[in-house]
C-alpha positions in Angstrom: 111.0 152.2 101.9 113.7 149.6 102.6 116.2 148.7 99.8 114.7 145.2 99.4 111.1 146.6 99.2 112.2 149.2 96.7 113.9 146.6 94.5 110.8 144.4 94.5 108.7 147.5 93.8 110.8 148.3 90.7 110.8 144.7 89.6 107.0 144.8 89.7 107.0 147.4 86.9 109.1 145.3 84.6 108.3 143.0 81.7 108.1 139.4 82.6 108.5 136.2 80.5 105.6 133.8 80.5 105.3 130.2 79.2 101.7 129.6 78.2 100.6 126.5 76.5 99.8 127.9 73.1 98.1 126.1 70.2 95.3 123.5 69.9 95.2 120.3 71.8 93.5 117.3 70.0 90.3 116.3 71.8 90.5 113.6 74.5 94.3 113.6 74.4 94.6 112.4 70.8 98.0 112.0 69.4 99.4 113.6 66.3 103.1 113.2 65.8 103.6 112.4 69.5 102.1 114.0 72.5 98.7 115.8 72.7 99.9 118.9 70.9 100.4 119.7 67.3 104.2 119.0 67.1 105.6 121.7 64.9 107.1 125.1 65.3 104.3 126.7 63.4 101.0 125.1 64.0 98.6 125.5 61.1 95.7 126.5 63.4 94.3 130.0 63.3 94.3 129.9 67.1 98.0 129.0 67.7 98.8 132.1 69.8 96.3 131.5 72.6 95.7 128.9 75.2 92.9 126.5 74.2 89.6 126.9 76.1 86.8 124.3 75.8 83.2 125.3 75.7 80.0 123.3 75.7 77.8 124.8 72.9 74.1 124.5 72.8 72.4 125.9 69.7 68.6 126.4 70.1 67.2 126.7 66.6 63.4 126.5 66.7 60.4 124.6 68.0 57.1 123.3 66.5 53.7 122.1 67.6 54.0 123.5 71.1 50.8 123.1 73.2 48.8 126.1 74.3 47.9 127.1 77.8 44.4 125.7 78.6 43.5 128.9 80.5 44.7 131.6 78.1 44.6 129.6 74.9 48.0 131.1 73.9 51.6 130.0 74.1 54.5 132.6 74.8 57.4 130.2 74.5 61.1 130.6 75.5 63.9 128.1 76.1 66.0 127.8 79.2 69.4 126.0 79.0 70.7 124.8 82.3 74.1 123.3 83.0 74.8 123.0 86.7 74.4 126.4 88.3 74.4 128.3 85.0 71.2 129.2 83.2 70.8 130.8 79.8 67.5 132.0 78.4 66.3 132.8 74.8 64.0 135.6 74.1 60.3 134.8 74.3 57.7 135.1 71.6 54.1 136.1 72.2 51.3 133.8 70.9 53.5 131.6 68.8 53.6 127.8 68.7 56.3 127.5 66.1 59.0 130.0 67.3 62.4 130.5 65.7 65.3 131.5 68.0 68.6 130.4 66.5 70.6 131.4 69.6 73.8 129.8 70.8 74.8 129.3 74.4 78.5 128.7 75.5 79.3 127.2 78.9 83.0 127.2 80.0 84.1 123.6 80.5 86.3 124.6 83.5 83.2 125.8 85.4 80.8 122.9 84.5 79.8 120.9 87.7 77.1 118.8 86.2 77.0 115.6 84.2 73.8 116.6 82.3 72.7 119.4 79.9 69.0 120.3 80.5 67.0 122.2 77.9 63.6 123.4 79.2 60.8 124.8 77.0 58.6 127.1 79.1 55.6 129.3 78.6 56.0 133.0 79.7 53.4 134.1 82.3 53.0 137.7 83.1 51.7 137.2 86.7 52.1 133.7 87.9 55.1 131.4 87.6 56.2 130.4 84.1 54.4 127.3 82.9 56.5 124.2 82.1 56.0 122.7 78.6 58.7 120.0 78.3 62.4 119.3 78.4 65.3 117.5 76.7 68.2 116.1 78.7 71.7 115.3 77.3 74.4 113.3 79.0 77.7 115.3 79.1 79.7 112.2 78.3 77.8 111.6 75.1 78.2 115.1 73.7 80.3 115.0 70.5 83.4 117.2 70.0 83.7 119.4 67.0 87.2 120.4 65.7 87.3 123.2 63.1 87.6 123.3 60.2 84.9 120.6 60.3 81.5 121.9 59.2 79.1 123.0 61.9 77.1 120.2 63.7 73.7 119.7 62.1 70.8 120.4 64.5 68.2 117.7 65.1 64.5 117.5 66.2 64.0 116.2 69.7 60.6 115.3 71.3 59.9 117.0 74.5 59.8 114.9 77.7 57.6 115.3 80.8 59.1 116.8 83.9 59.0 113.6 86.1 58.3 110.7 83.9 60.2 109.5 80.9 57.3 110.0 78.6 57.0 112.2 75.6 54.7 115.2 75.5 53.4 117.3 72.6 55.9 119.5 70.8 59.4 119.2 69.4 62.5 121.4 69.6 65.5 121.6 67.2 68.9 121.5 69.0 72.6 121.0 68.4 74.9 120.2 71.3 78.6 119.9 70.9 82.0 120.5 72.7 84.3 123.0 71.0 86.9 125.7 71.5 87.0 129.4 71.1 88.0 128.7 67.4 84.4 127.8 66.8 82.4 130.1 64.5 79.6 130.3 67.0 81.9 131.7 69.7 81.7 135.5 69.0 77.9 135.7 69.0 77.3 133.2 71.8 75.7 133.9 75.2 78.6 133.1 77.6 78.4 131.7 81.0 81.3 134.0 81.9 78.8 136.8 81.8 75.8 135.0 83.1 74.9 137.9 85.5 74.5 140.4 82.6 70.9 141.0 81.4 69.0 143.4 79.2 70.9 145.8 77.0 74.1 145.0 78.7 74.4 141.7 76.8 75.3 143.6 73.6 78.2 145.3 75.4 80.1 142.1 76.4 80.7 140.5 73.1 83.9 140.6 71.1 83.7 142.8 68.0 85.9 144.1 65.2 85.6 147.8 64.2 86.9 149.7 61.2 87.9 153.3 61.4 86.0 155.6 59.0 87.8 156.4 55.8 89.2 159.9 56.3 90.0 162.5 53.6 91.6 165.9 53.7 89.3 168.5 52.1 91.2 171.4 50.5 89.1 174.4 49.8 90.9 177.1 47.8 88.8 180.3 48.0 89.9 182.4 45.0 87.5 185.3 44.7 83.9 186.5 44.8 81.9 188.7 42.5 79.1 191.2 43.1 78.8 190.8 46.8 76.8 193.7 48.2 76.2 194.8 51.9 73.0 196.3 53.2 74.6 199.7 53.3 75.5 200.1 49.6 77.2 203.5 50.2 80.1 201.7 51.9 82.0 199.0 49.9 82.3 195.8 52.0 85.5 194.5 53.7 84.8 190.8 53.0 85.9 187.5 54.3 84.7 183.9 53.8 83.6 181.5 56.6 83.7 177.8 55.7 82.1 175.1 57.8 82.2 171.3 57.5 80.3 169.7 60.5 81.8 171.2 63.6 84.9 172.5 61.8 84.8 176.3 61.1 87.6 178.2 59.3 87.8 181.7 58.1 89.9 183.5 55.4 91.7 186.7 56.1 90.0 190.0 55.4 90.3 191.2 51.9 92.8 194.1 52.0 90.7 196.4 49.8 87.0 197.4 50.2 85.4 196.1 47.1 82.4 194.2 45.8 84.7 191.8 44.0 87.1 190.7 46.7 90.0 188.3 46.2 91.7 186.0 48.7 93.3 182.9 47.0 93.6 181.2 50.3 93.6 177.5 51.2 91.4 176.1 54.0 91.8 172.5 55.1 89.2 170.2 56.7 88.9 166.5 57.6 85.9 164.6 56.2 84.9 161.0 56.7 83.1 158.6 54.4 80.2 158.3 54.0 80.0 162.1 53.7 77.1 163.2 55.9 78.2 166.8 56.3 78.0 169.6 53.7 80.5 172.4 52.9 78.8 175.6 53.9 80.4 178.8 52.6 79.3 182.2 53.9 80.6 185.5 52.6 80.5 188.1 55.4 81.2 191.8 55.7 83.3 193.1 58.6 81.1 196.0 59.7 82.8 196.6 63.0 85.2 194.7 65.2 82.3 193.1 67.0 79.8 192.8 64.2 79.8 190.7 61.0 77.1 191.0 58.3 76.2 188.0 56.1 76.1 188.9 52.4 75.6 185.5 50.8 75.8 181.7 51.4 76.0 178.5 49.5 75.9 174.8 50.6 77.6 172.1 48.5 77.7 168.3 49.1 81.1 166.8 49.5 80.4 164.0 47.0 80.3 166.6 44.2 84.0 167.4 44.5 86.9 165.9 42.6 89.1 163.3 44.3 92.8 164.0 43.6 95.4 161.3 43.7 98.5 163.5 43.1 99.5 167.2 42.9 98.0 168.0 39.5 95.9 171.2 39.5 92.1 171.0 40.0 89.6 172.8 37.8 88.0 175.8 39.5 84.2 176.4 39.6 81.8 179.2 40.2 79.1 178.8 42.8 76.1 181.1 43.1 75.4 182.6 46.5 72.0 182.8 48.0 71.2 186.4 49.0 70.1 187.3 52.5 67.7 189.9 53.7 64.5 188.6 52.2 61.6 187.6 54.4 59.6 184.4 54.2 56.9 186.0 52.2 59.4 187.6 49.8 61.4 184.4 49.2 60.4 184.2 45.5 62.0 187.6 44.8 65.4 185.8 44.8 64.7 184.5 41.4 63.8 188.0 40.1 67.4 189.3 40.6 69.0 190.3 37.4 72.4 189.1 38.6 73.7 186.8 41.2 76.7 187.0 43.6 79.2 184.3 42.9 82.1 182.6 44.6 85.1 181.2 42.8 86.4 178.0 44.3 88.9 175.3 43.7 87.9 172.3 45.9 89.2 168.7 46.0 89.4 165.7 48.3 93.0 164.9 48.8 93.6 161.1 48.3 97.4 161.1 48.2 97.9 162.1 51.9 97.7 159.9 54.9 95.1 161.5 57.3 96.8 161.5 60.7 94.3 160.5 63.4 96.8 159.4 66.1 100.1 160.7 67.6 102.9 160.6 65.1 105.2 159.0 67.6 103.0 156.0 67.9 101.6 155.9 64.3 100.1 152.5 63.2 99.2 153.3 59.6 101.0 155.3 56.9 98.9 154.5 53.9 97.4 157.2 51.8 93.6 157.6 51.7 93.1 156.5 48.1 93.2 152.7 47.9 94.6 152.8 44.4 97.9 154.1 45.9 98.3 151.3 48.5 101.3 148.9 48.2 101.1 145.2 48.9 101.4 144.1 52.5 104.9 143.1 53.7 103.9 141.0 56.7 101.3 139.7 59.0 100.9 140.7 62.7 99.2 138.2 65.0 98.3 139.0 68.6 97.0 136.6 71.1 95.3 138.4 74.0 95.6 135.7 76.6 94.7 137.0 80.1 95.2 139.6 82.8 96.5 139.0 86.3 95.9 140.9 89.6 93.5 143.6 88.2 92.5 146.0 90.9 88.8 146.4 91.9 87.4 149.2 89.8 83.9 149.6 91.2 81.6 148.4 93.9 78.6 146.1 93.2 76.3 144.8 95.9 78.8 145.9 98.5 81.7 144.0 96.9 84.5 145.2 94.7 84.2 144.1 91.0 86.1 144.4 87.7 84.5 143.7 84.3 87.6 143.9 82.1 87.9 143.9 78.3 90.7 144.7 75.9 90.9 147.0 72.9 93.6 146.7 70.3 94.2 149.2 67.5 96.5 148.9 64.5 95.9 150.6 61.2 92.2 151.0 60.4 91.2 147.9 62.4 90.1 148.1 66.0 89.3 144.9 67.9 87.5 144.5 71.2 87.5 141.3 73.3 84.5 140.0 75.1 84.0 141.3 78.7 84.8 138.9 81.5 82.6 139.9 84.4 83.5 140.0 88.1 87.0 138.7 87.7 90.4 140.0 88.7 92.2 137.4 86.6 90.2 137.3 83.3 91.1 134.9 80.6 90.2 136.0 77.1 92.4 133.8 74.8 91.3 135.6 71.7 93.5 135.9 68.6 93.5 138.7 66.0 95.4 139.3 62.8 96.4 142.5 60.9 98.1 143.1 57.6 101.3 145.1 58.0 102.3 147.6 55.3 105.2 149.2 57.2 107.3 147.6 60.0 108.1 151.0 61.7 104.6 151.2 63.2 103.1 150.7 66.6 100.2 148.5 67.9 98.4 149.8 71.0 96.5 147.5 73.3 94.4 148.9 76.1 92.5 147.3 79.0 89.3 148.9 80.3 86.6 148.3 82.9 83.2 147.9 81.3 80.7 150.2 83.1 77.7 149.6 80.8 76.4 146.2 81.8 73.1 147.4 83.1 72.2 148.6 86.6 74.0 151.5 88.2 76.3 152.3 85.3 79.1 154.9 85.5 79.2 157.4 82.7 82.5 156.2 81.3 84.6 153.1 81.0 87.6 153.3 83.4 91.1 153.0 82.2 93.1 150.0 83.5 96.3 150.5 81.4 97.7 150.1 77.9 100.7 148.5 76.1 102.5 149.7 73.0 104.7 147.5 70.8 106.7 148.8 67.9 106.8 146.1 65.2 110.3 146.9 64.0 111.7 145.8 67.4 110.3 142.3 66.9 112.3 139.5 65.3 110.7 137.8 62.3 108.5 134.7 63.0 109.3 134.6 66.7 106.5 134.2 69.2 106.9 136.7 72.1 105.0 135.6 75.2 105.3 138.3 77.9 103.4 139.7 80.8 103.2 143.5 80.6 102.6 145.7 83.6 99.5 147.9 83.3 100.5 151.3 84.7 98.2 154.3 85.1 99.2 157.8 86.4 96.5 159.0 88.8 96.2 162.3 90.8 97.5 160.2 93.8 100.5 159.0 91.9 101.7 156.0 89.8 99.6 152.9 90.2 100.0 149.4 88.9 96.6 148.1 87.9 97.6 144.6 87.1 99.4 142.7 84.3 98.4 141.8 80.8 99.7 138.6 79.1 100.1 138.7 75.3 101.5 136.5 72.6 102.8 138.4 69.6 104.2 137.2 66.3 105.3 139.3 63.3 105.5 137.2 60.1 107.5 138.5 57.2 106.1 137.9 53.7 109.0 139.5 51.9 112.3 140.5 53.5 113.3 142.3 50.3 110.3 144.6 50.5 111.1 145.4 54.2 114.7 146.3 53.3 113.4 148.4 50.4 111.1 150.3 52.7 113.9 151.4 55.0 115.2 153.7 52.2 111.9 155.3 51.4 109.8 158.0 53.2 107.6 156.9 56.0 104.6 159.0 54.9 103.2 159.3 51.3 105.3 161.6 49.1 102.6 164.4 49.1 103.5 165.1 52.7 106.9 166.2 51.5 106.1 167.7 48.1 103.3 169.9 49.5 103.6 169.7 53.3 101.3 171.2 55.9 102.3 173.6 58.6 102.7 172.4 62.2 99.6 174.3 63.3 97.6 172.8 60.4 98.7 169.3 61.3 97.8 169.8 65.0 94.4 171.1 64.2 93.7 168.4 61.5 94.8 165.6 63.8 92.5 166.8 66.6 89.6 167.0 64.1 90.4 163.5 62.8 90.5 162.1 66.3 87.1 163.7 67.1 85.5 162.2 63.9 86.9 158.7 64.6 85.6 158.9 68.2 82.1 160.0 67.1 81.8 157.4 64.3 83.1 154.4 66.4 80.7 155.6 69.2 77.8 155.1 66.8 78.6 151.4 66.2 76.7 148.7 68.0 77.9 148.0 70.6 79.7 151.4 70.7 83.4 151.8 71.1 83.1 154.8 73.5 84.7 158.2 73.2 86.8 157.8 76.3 88.2 154.5 75.0 89.1 155.9 71.6 90.7 159.0 73.0 92.8 157.0 75.4 94.0 154.7 72.6 94.8 157.7 70.3 96.7 159.7 73.0 94.4 162.7 72.4 95.9 164.6 75.4 99.6 163.9 74.6 100.2 167.6 73.7 99.1 169.0 77.0 101.6 170.5 79.4 103.1 168.3 82.0 106.0 169.1 84.3 106.7 165.4 84.6 106.9 164.8 80.9 109.1 167.8 80.4 111.5 166.6 83.0 111.5 163.1 81.5 112.3 164.6 78.0 115.0 166.8 79.5 116.8 163.9 81.2 116.5 161.9 78.0 118.6 164.5 76.3 121.0 164.6 79.3 121.5 160.9 79.0 122.4 161.2 75.3 125.4 163.4 76.3 126.6 160.9 78.9 128.6 159.1 76.3 130.4 162.3 75.2 131.0 163.2 78.9 132.5 159.8 79.6 134.6 160.1 76.5 136.0 163.4 77.6 136.8 161.9 81.0 138.6 159.1 79.4 140.7 161.5 77.2 141.4 163.4 80.4 142.7 160.2 82.0 144.8 159.5 78.9 146.4 163.0 79.1 147.1 162.5 82.8 148.8 159.1 82.2 146.5 157.3 84.7 147.1 154.1 82.6 150.5 154.4 80.9 149.8 151.5 78.5 146.6 153.0 77.3 148.3 156.4 76.8 151.2 154.9 74.8 148.7 153.0 72.5 146.8 156.3 71.9 150.0 158.0 71.0 150.9 155.3 68.5 147.4 155.5 67.0 147.6 159.2 66.8 151.0 159.1 64.9 149.7 156.5 62.5 146.6 158.6 61.6 148.8 161.7 61.2 151.1 159.9 58.8 148.2 158.2 57.0 145.1 160.5 57.2 143.3 158.4 54.6 142.9 155.7 57.4 140.8 158.0 59.6 137.4 157.4 58.0 137.7 153.6 57.3 139.0 153.2 60.9 135.9 155.0 62.3 133.5 152.8 60.2 135.4 149.6 61.0 135.2 150.6 64.7 131.4 151.1 64.5 131.1 147.8 62.7 133.0 146.0 65.5 130.9 147.8 68.2 127.7 146.7 66.4 128.9 143.1 66.3 129.9 143.3 70.0 126.5 144.7 71.0 124.8 141.8 69.3 125.4 139.7 72.5 123.4 142.1 74.7 120.7 143.0 72.2 117.2 143.5 73.6 115.3 140.3 73.9 111.9 141.7 74.8 109.5 144.2 73.2 109.6 147.7 74.7 107.2 148.5 77.6 106.2 151.4 79.8 109.3 152.5 81.7 108.3 154.3 84.9 111.9 155.5 85.7 112.3 156.9 82.2 108.9 158.6 82.5 109.7 160.1 85.9 106.5 158.6 87.2 107.9 157.1 90.3 109.4 160.2 91.9 106.9 162.8 90.7 106.0 165.6 93.1 102.4 165.8 94.3 102.2 169.5 93.2 103.3 168.5 89.7 100.6 165.8 89.6 98.0 168.4 90.7 99.2 170.5 87.8 99.1 167.6 85.3 95.6 166.6 86.2 94.3 170.2 86.4 91.5 171.0 84.0 92.2 173.0 80.9 91.3 175.9 81.3 92.6 175.8 84.8 90.2 175.6 87.7 92.5 177.6 90.0 91.4 180.9 91.4 91.9 184.4 90.0 91.0 185.1 86.3 94.3 186.8 85.5 96.4 183.9 86.9 94.2 181.5 85.0 94.8 183.3 81.6 98.6 183.5 82.2 98.8 180.0 83.5 97.0 178.5 80.5 99.2 180.5 78.1 102.3 179.2 79.9 101.0 175.6 79.6 100.3 176.0 75.9 103.7 177.4 75.2 105.4 174.9 77.5 103.6 172.0 75.8 105.2 173.0 72.4 108.6 173.3 74.0 108.1 169.9 75.6 107.3 168.4 72.1 110.4 170.0 70.6 112.6 168.7 73.4 111.1 165.3 73.0 111.8 165.4 69.2 115.4 166.4 69.8 115.7 163.5 72.3 114.1 161.1 69.7 116.7 162.1 67.0 119.6 161.4 69.4 118.1 158.1 70.5 117.7 157.0 66.9 121.4 157.7 66.3 122.1 155.5 69.4 119.8 152.8 68.0 122.0 152.4 64.9 124.2 149.8 66.6 121.9 148.7 69.5 119.9 146.0 67.6 116.7 147.5 68.9 115.6 147.2 65.3 117.5 144.1 64.2 116.9 144.7 60.5 118.1 148.3 60.6 121.2 147.5 62.6 122.0 144.6 60.2 121.7 147.0 57.2 123.8 149.6 58.9 126.7 147.4 60.0 126.8 145.8 56.5 127.0 149.3 55.1 129.8 150.2 57.6 131.7 147.1 56.5 131.3 147.9 52.8 132.2 151.5 53.3 135.3 150.6 55.3 136.5 148.3 52.5 135.8 150.9 49.8 137.6 153.6 51.7 140.5 151.3 52.4 141.1 150.8 48.7 140.2 154.3 47.4 142.6 157.2 47.8 141.3 159.8 50.3 141.6 162.7 47.8 139.2 160.9 45.4 136.7 160.3 48.3 136.9 163.9 49.4 136.5 165.1 45.8 133.4 162.9 45.1 131.8 163.9 48.4 132.4 167.6 47.7 131.0 167.5 44.2 128.0 165.5 45.5 127.4 168.1 48.3 127.7 171.0 45.9 125.6 169.5 43.1 123.2 171.6 41.1 119.5 171.9 42.3 118.4 170.2 39.1 119.9 167.0 40.4 118.2 167.3 43.8 114.9 165.8 44.7 112.3 167.3 47.0 111.9 163.9 48.6 114.1 163.1 51.6 117.3 161.3 50.9 117.8 157.5 51.5 120.0 158.1 54.7 117.3 160.6 56.0 114.5 158.1 55.4 116.5 155.3 57.0 117.3 157.5 60.0 113.6 158.5 60.5 112.5 154.9 60.6 114.8 154.0 63.5 113.2 153.3 66.9 113.6 155.6 69.9 112.9 155.4 73.6 109.7 157.3 73.0 108.0 153.9 72.7 108.7 153.4 76.4 107.3 156.8 77.5 104.3 156.6 79.8 
C-alpha cells in the first residue's frame, strides 16, 4: 500500500465533524425571530437534536353503512391508501359493514411524486379480484400542517365517491389527513413508506421501540444446617451437601466434613433473580455415596417473593424449612404425612437491594444505582442523543439477486434500551430519532449499536448481523454542548478489520446541578455495600454472566423482541475471552505509559552530558535552591503540575472518544491470531489433549489479559489528571494543585511532614471501610479503555 493510500485508509477510521441542520423548521418557511429556524442556542423543541423530516399522515379510523356484495351478500372491507407509487393497506374484516381500523400511514415527503392522496375502500375477495366500493381523494396542496404541541387533528366523515364519476356512493369513511414531522405522536406506531416492502409478521419488527431491562436482585442464600437427614442405608451416616437451584443457575455447598444426620455448613450461595419472580428456589440435600453417585435425601421449593428484601447490611432472621422425603412411590405418597418427624433445613435468605447488579462490563458501565429504588439519589443531568443517519453501509445480505441492508440502531444506557425503526434496502438510512435518558453519574458510558434486521419475512437469517457500535463516556463531554460527529463503524471479522460504514450522531449532556456532579467525584462509584461486604472476583464474573443471560432472555420475550445476539453484543458478553490481539494491545498500552519516564531519563542523560549548556546550568541552579530550601520541593511540584494542566488546556480533546484501530492492534493483526480469536470455545481444533490444554491456556491468559488491562487503565487515569479528557475532573485537580501549592508555600515543611505522618499512622478507629476521597476521585477518571475495540 502506498503512503498516500495508507494515510487515507487511516483517516477513514477517524471521527469526523458534521454540520447537520438540527431543530424544527416552521412550516412553509415561516419566520420566527428571523430566518426559517428557531433562532436560539437551545431550541425548546423535544426534537432539536435531529434533522426535521416531513411526513404525510393518513389516519384511517372507521367506516359505516358500506354496501354488501350482491353475489355473496357479505362485505369484507379494507382500506388502501395510495400516494404515488406507495400503497398502504389496513387489515380486512370479515362480514362487517361498520369496521373499525384506527391505523395511521406515514409517507415520507421526500419520496412523494404525486399531487393527490387516494383512499380506496375495497371488498376482499378470496378468489377473484378485490371488489371496488368507493374512494376519497385529497389534493396535496390542501392538506393542513400540524405542528406539535398542537392537539391531534380531528378525523371527519367523508362520503365515498364512484371510481370514474364525481358522484357519491353508499357508505362513509372517517379520515384525518395532515402534514407533520417525526415529532408527531402518531409517528412511532405508523405504517411507514420507508418499509413498504415489508409484509406479514415482519411489520412488527420495523417499528421504533423503547425497552426496559428487568429489575435484577442478588439472592443471598446462607445455608446454615440441616436436621434429621437420613440416607437409604441407615447403617452409614451421610456425608451431606446442599444443591440450590434458581432457574438455570445451580450452586452447591461444600461437603460437610463429618458424617452425621445433622450436618452444618454455614455457607453463602449467590444467585441473580429478576422481577417478576418466575423461578423458585429449589434446595436439595444430597448424600455423597461415591465419587460418581449422589443420593437425594430431601428437597424443598420456596417462592422468591416470600423472602425478605434487605436495604443494608443488618442481619436477616433465619428460618427452618421442612424437607420432602424421597423414596415413596406414587401409591404410597400419603405416607409422608404419617412420619413422626421431618427433616429440616435451616436457612437465612434475603434479596439484596443495596447492591448494583452488574449486567454489563465494568469498564463500560452505564448504571451504578442499587436495586432498591428507595436508595436512588436524584438525577444530576440529562443525556439526549439524536440518532441521525448512517452513511456507506455495506451490503449485508442478498435479496432477489441484489445486495440489501435493512439497518436499525439500538442504544443502551442504564435500564433503558431504545431501538430505532428499520429503514429497508438502504445503504444511507436516515432515522432522525431523538431519545433522552436521566443521568445519575457522569462517569458512565452509553453504547449505540447498528444492526441489520434479518426478520422481515421471507428467507430470514437466524440472527441479526452486527454492523458496528459506538461508545461515548459522558464525563468526556462538555456541559450543554451539542456534539455532531460521524463515527466509523468498525467490526473485526475472521478476514480482518472491516469498516462497515459511518454513524452520524448528535449528543448533548445537560447538567442539572454542577454542585452534585462535583460532590459525586469524591464518592464511591458503586453503592457502599460493594465495599463493606464485597464479592470475590469469581463470584462477580459468574453473577455478571448470569445477569447478562437473564436480561437477554427477558428482552427476547418482548414484542417485537430485542434478540439475544443484539443484547450480547451491546453488553460485551465475550469481552473476557482470550485474544492475542487484545493482549498485545493492553501490553503496548502499558509500554506507552513508560514512554514519559523513558524520555525523562534521556533528558537527564543529556543534561549530564552537557548537550545544552544553558539547560544544564539552569538545572544546577534549581538543584542548589532545592537543596538549600527543601521545603520548596513539594510546592514546586504541585505548581509545575498546575502549569502543565493550564498549558494542556489549549490542546484538550474536542471530540468524544471513538474506536481506535491502532490502539486496538486491529490493523496489523496476524491471520493466525484472528483464527485463534474467532475459534470456538471449546476449540474446534484437532486432538483432544491439545484441545484441553489450549482451552486452559486461553482461560488463564484471559485473566492475565484483564489484569494487564486494569494496570494500563490505572496508569492512563493518572495521565488523564491533567489532560482535560474529563474537563470537570481536571478542573478540580488543577484547583487542588493551586491551593495545595499555596498552603505548602506558607506552611513549614516540618509541620506538613508531621501532619502527613500522623494521618498515615492514625488508629484504625478513625479509618473507614469506604474508599478515601482521593481513591474515589481517581477511580472516576477516564482511561483509553473507552477507545478499545
